[in-house]
N, C-alpha and C positions, 0 to 999 in steps of 0.2 A: 948246662943242666937246666931243665924246664923250671921256670919260676912258678910259684904256687898260685892257686886260684885267687886267694886273697890279695896277693901282690899284683896280679893282673888288674883286678878291680881298682886297687889303690892307684896304680899308675895311670889307668884310663881316666880316673877322676882328675888327676893332676894335669893330664894332657888336655882335657876338655873342661868339664865342670860336673859337679855332683848331680845336677839336674839332667845331664845328658846320658848318664850311665845308669842303666836299669838292672837290678838284680832280683826283682820280685820273682818268686818261685813260679807263679802261674804264667807270667810273661815269658820266662825262660823256657818252660815246658812247651808253650805254644810257638816258640821260636826254634824248635828242634827240627822242623821239617816243612815241606810244602804240600801241595794238594796231591802229590803222589801217594801220600799216607793219609788221605782224608777219611778213609773208613776207620782207621785207628782213632783219629781225632774225634770223629763224630761220637764215638763211644767213650771218649775221655781216656784213651790209652796213648801213652807216649813211650816209645821204645828206643829213641836215639839218645846219645849222651847229652846231658844238659850243658848249655854253654856257660862260660864264666860270666858273661854279661852281654846285654844288648846296648850298644853305644850309638846314640843318635848324632851323627855329624851335622854341623850347622854351617860348615864352610869347606872349601877345598883344602884349606890349611889343616883343618881337623883330620881330613882323610889322609893327607900326607903324613901327619905326625903319628896317627894311629897305625898306619901300615909300616912306617919306619920302626916303630916300637915293636910291632908284631914280628917283623923280619929279623930284627936284632935278637929276638928271644925265641924264635921258632914256633910262634903261636899261629894256629890256623885261623884264617879270617874268612867268613862267609859274607860276601857282599849282598845287600838286599835293598830294594826300594819298595815297590808295590806289593810284593809277596804273593803274586798271582801265578808263580811258576808251578809246573805240573809234573816234572820229571826227576824230582829229588835233588835238584841243584841247590836247594836251600837246606838240605839235611846237614846237621852238625855231627858228622861221623867221628870226630876226634874230641876227646875230653878237653874241657876248658877252652873251647872255641870262642872267638869274638865274633858276634853277629854285628856287622857294621851297616847300620841302617841310614840311608840317605833321604828318607822321606821328608825331613825338615828342610832340605835344600830344595825349596819349592817355588823359586821365583822364575817367572818368564823374564828373561833378561833383555830381549830385543825382538820386535816384530818389524822386519825390514821389507816393505812392500815395493821398494825399488829393485832390490836384488832378489826378492821373492824367497826370503829366509826367515825362520824363527829360531831363536836361540833360547834354550831353557836349561836350568839346573836339572840334575838327575832325578829329583823327587817331584817334579811337576806331573800331576796326573794327566794322562793324555786327554781325557774329557775336558779338563779345565782349559788347556791350550786350544783344543779344537773349538770349544764354545766361544772363546775370545776371538779366534780367527773368523769363525762364521758370522759373528756380529759385524765384522768388517768386510765380509764378502769373500773370505778365503777359506781354505781347508788344507790340512796336512795330507789328505787322501788316505790316512792310515786309520783303520777302524776295525781292530780285532774285537771279538765278543767281550773281552775283558776290559774294554775301553774305560768304563767308569772307575776301575780300581788300579789298572796298570799305570806305571809311571815311566817317564822317558828313558831313564838310565837302564832299567830292566828290559824295556822293549828292544833297545839296541844290543844289550848284552846277550839276549837270547835269540837274536836274529829273527824277530817276530814278523808276522805278516797280517794284513788286514783283509776285510771282506771285499775291498775294491781293488785287489791286487792285480787283476788282469789289466786294469788301466794305469794304476799308479805304481805298481811294483811292490816289492817287500821293503822292509825298513832299510835294507842295504842299498836300495835304489834311491832312497830319500835322504840319507845322511850325507851332508856336505862336509862338515868338519866336526871335531869333538875334542874333548879334553879328558885325560885319564891319568890315574896314578899307578905306577908300576913299583913293585918292591925294590927292584935294583936301580931303576932310572928316575924315580920320583915323578913329579908332575910333568906331563908332556901335553902339547897342544898341536893339533893338526888344523891348519888354517882353512878358511872357507873360500874355496875357488870352484868354478864350474867343472873344471877337468884339469888333470895334470898328466904329463908323460915323463915325470921325473923319477923313473924307477918304478918298482912294484907299488901297488896302491896300499899304503900302510894303514889306511882306515880299516882294512879287513883283518888286521891283527887284533883290533879291538872289537869290531862288530862281530857278535856271536861268540865272544870268548867266555861267556857264562860266569864271569868272575874268577876264572881259573888262571888268568894272566894279570888282570888289572882291575881297578875300580873306576868306572866311568863317572865323572863329576859334572860334565856339561855336554850338551848335544845341540848341534845346529842341523835342521832339516829343511828341505824345500817346502814351499807353500804353493798352492794352486788357486786359481779363481774358482769360486763355488757357484754352481748353477742348479740349485735344487729344483727350480721351476721347470727345468727341461727333462727331468728324470722320466724314463719310460721303462715299464716293466713287462716281461714276457714269461709265460710259463707254458710248458708242453708236457703231455702225458706220453710216455714211450713204453714199449713192450719190455725192454731189457736194458741192462747197463752197457752191453756191447754196442747197441745202437746209440746210446747216449754219449759214450766215448767217441764214437765216429762223428757225431754232431759237434761236440766240443773241439775235436781235432780240426774239423773243416772250418769252423769259425776262426780258430787261431791261425791255421795255415794260410787262410785267405788274407790275413793281416788285419782283421778287425779286432777292436779292443773294447768289448763291453766291460763296464766296471765290475759287474758280477757275472760269473759263469759257474753255475753249480749244478750237480747232478746227484739225485737221491735215489737209492735203490728202493724196492717196494716197501720194506718195513720202515725205513727212515722217512720215506715219503708219507706213509700213513701217520707217522708221529708228528711231522711238521705240517702236513696238509690233509688232515683227516676228512675235511669236507669236500676235497677235490681229487684225491689221488686215485680212487677207483681200483685199488690193488695194482697200480702200475708204478713205474719209475717216474719221477718228476724232474724235468730240466728247467732251471731258472736262469734267466738272463736279464741284464739291466743295462740300458744305454744311458750315459751320463756325459755332461760337458756342454760346450757351446751348441746352440740349436742346430747348426749345420752338421756337426759331427754326430749328434744324436739322431738326426734324420737319416744320415748315410748308414750308420750302424744299425738302426732299426730296419731299414729297407733290406740290408744285407741279411739280417737274421730271418726276416720273413721269406726272403728269396731262398735261403738255404733250407728252411723248413718245408718249402714246397716239394723238395726232393725226398721228403720222408712222409708220404701220404698217410702212413699208418699212425702218425702223431695226431694228438688232439689238443687244441688250445685250452689253457686254463685262464679263467677270468683274471685280468691283470690286477684287479683290486685285491684278490686273494693273495697274490704275490706281494703286493705293496704292504698289506697289513702284516703279513708274516715278517717281511724285511724290517719293518719299523719296530719289531719286538725282539730282534736278534741279540742286541747287546744286553749283558746281564751285570748286575752289581751285587752288593752284599745281601740285598733282600732275596735275590734268586738263590744265592748260595745257602742262605739260612733255610729256605724252603726245601732245597735238596737235602740238606742235613736232616731236617725233621722227617722227610719222607723215608730216608735211609734208616733212621732209628726206628720209625714206626713199622716199617715193612720188612726190615732186615734184608733189604734188596738194594745192592749197590750198583752204581753206574760209573764206568771209566772209559777212557778213549786212548787210541794210539793212532798217530798219523805218519804216513810215509809218502814217498814220491817215486815216479818211474816214467820211463819213456812210453810213448803210445804203443809201441810194439809189444810191451809186456804187461801193461797195466791190467788188462782183462785176466791174464793168467794169475796175477797176484790176488786179485779180487776173488776169483773162483777157488783157488787153493786155500785161502784163509777162511772163506765161508764154508768150505768143506771140512777143514781140519778142526777148527775151534769147537763146534758143537760135538764132534766125535771124540775129542780128547779132553775136554774140560767139563767137569760135572756142574750141575745146578744152574746151567745157563737159562735165562728167561728171555733174553733179547740179544740179537746180533744184527747189526746193520752197518752200512757204510755210505759215505757220500764223497764226491769230488768237489772241492771248493776253490781250487786255485789251478789254473791251466796256463800252459805256455806253448810256444811254437813246437817244442819237441816232446811234450808230455804233460802230465797232470799229477795231482796228489790224490791219495785216498785217506779218508778219515774214518776209522772204524770206531763204532760206538757199541758197547756191550754191557749188559746187565746180568747179574747172577744173584741167587740167594746166598746170603752169608751164612753158610752152614759150617761155621768154625768160630773160634775166638777172633775178635777184631784184629788182633796183632798177627794172626795167621793168614789173613786175607791176601796179603801180597804174595806169599809163597804158594798159596793154594790156587789163587785165581789170577790176579793181575799180572804177575811176572810170567807165568806159563802162557797166558794169552798173548802178551806182548812178545814173548819169545817166538811164538808161531808166526806172528806178523812180520817181525824183524827177519827171521830166518828165510821166509818165503820171498821177502822183498830183496834181500841181499843176493839170494840165490838167482833171482831173475835179473839182477843187474841194477836194481833201484837203490834209493837211499833210505836208510832206516829211520830218518827223522826229517820231516819237511819244515816244521816251524816251531815245535815245542822244545827243541834242543835235545842234547844228549843227556844232560843232568848226570846223575850217578847210576841210573838204572839201565841206560843203554851203553854206558862206558865199556862193558865187557866185549862189545862188538866193534869198538872203535878201530882196531887194527884191521879187521875184516872189511869194515866200511871203506877205509882209505887205501888199503892194499899197499902197494909199493911207495905211495906218497906219505904214509904214516910217519916216517922219521922226520919229515918237515914239521909236523905238528908237535911231535915229541921234543924236537930241538927248540921250538918256540918256548915251550914250558921251561926247559932247562936254562935257556938264555935269559928270559924275562922274569922267571920266578925260581931262581936257582936253589933257594932254601925250601921250596915247596909249601909256602904258607898260604897260598891263595886257593881257597875252596877245594881243599884236598878231596880227591875222589871224583870230581866233576870233570867230564870229558876224558881225562887221563885216569884210568882205574888205579886204585891202590893195589900195589903188589904185596901180597901176603906171604 
């Protein structure tokens, strides 16, 4: 029998301390969701079940004891660190959930410049570790736009990616070892080695699990030498996305690795580069690293662009200025909130990925269907921000007038738009999520996404979380 809300709070205080367990009503309301429901939040509406408590773990032992207690009593646990998630992964869909927050586990444990590793507790903000590394001439190479507020555990749990991914890869390419707590197995540690062939790579059971299997307590990632003095920026105007995809493909297939490779369609180019876009698409590239590599990459970019005589160069200073303002923190989020409230016009995003052979089709179909099927659209655009040898991603950005109650926004606008994008992407053979994760709102398509491989994912959940207490409804949908 499920224990009462009051008993949950009492036991959490016994396990940790009174100062670590928060039951303030306003804090609990604000802990019911993530940025997927930001339109509701902005207008002070909270529609999800209120958690029993937010408990702030201060050690790995706290995490072990809390999850053990939750597992014994069938209590849903929502793991959280920086709370910058966007796909509903932090929603408390079950009554009397425990929100387990690791943001106070915020120590950088070791910076090892011999083995080129940095080890952090889960609650270390990425910007904090990155600033410390840069002071010593190093970098993680990881720079998502949410860098000022995102924390290391959440970045690994959501399989995040940063703006320099073409050179450094996604977080899965950076993680060397980690530590996590499973309901059935307790605390496990995967050691730090450069590579192993000792069976399947078990890091990937943890990386991207979105708190649906375990709670990440510690992370070790690679570090790289930092050469900001060598950075070189490139920008080009192009007539259409099809040409831009062709350029990106050629850069990648030839084997070059600019740290940044981004392509903006006409409306998104106008938004980011109003002084330079001239109603065209904008291609952005950046060469980074040791001087010799930067020179070779730069020469290759310029050589490739000579085969596109219709392109026009953009002043590199425009690109550099834009790039230096890409990361956002709480101040930017507050401005977005006030703009939404004052204009009753909301902005949301959905990102996907696909091979070169079908990316243009996905772009065209989504850009055609969304304005035809969704009311009150005021803006629709897309850009590619992460490319690979075999394909790229698309990041759709859309605005609409909020012509409904705030709590109806998801069902009238956000979910229908996201459904179109996911449907067209899966139909074309792409992936329904590139880096924001599945959360709870793309979970309905998880079987379609994985096809015949889905039972492997389902069996991981059954094996490592047999009582189903970890972030119920995330990745694996709730069966009603």
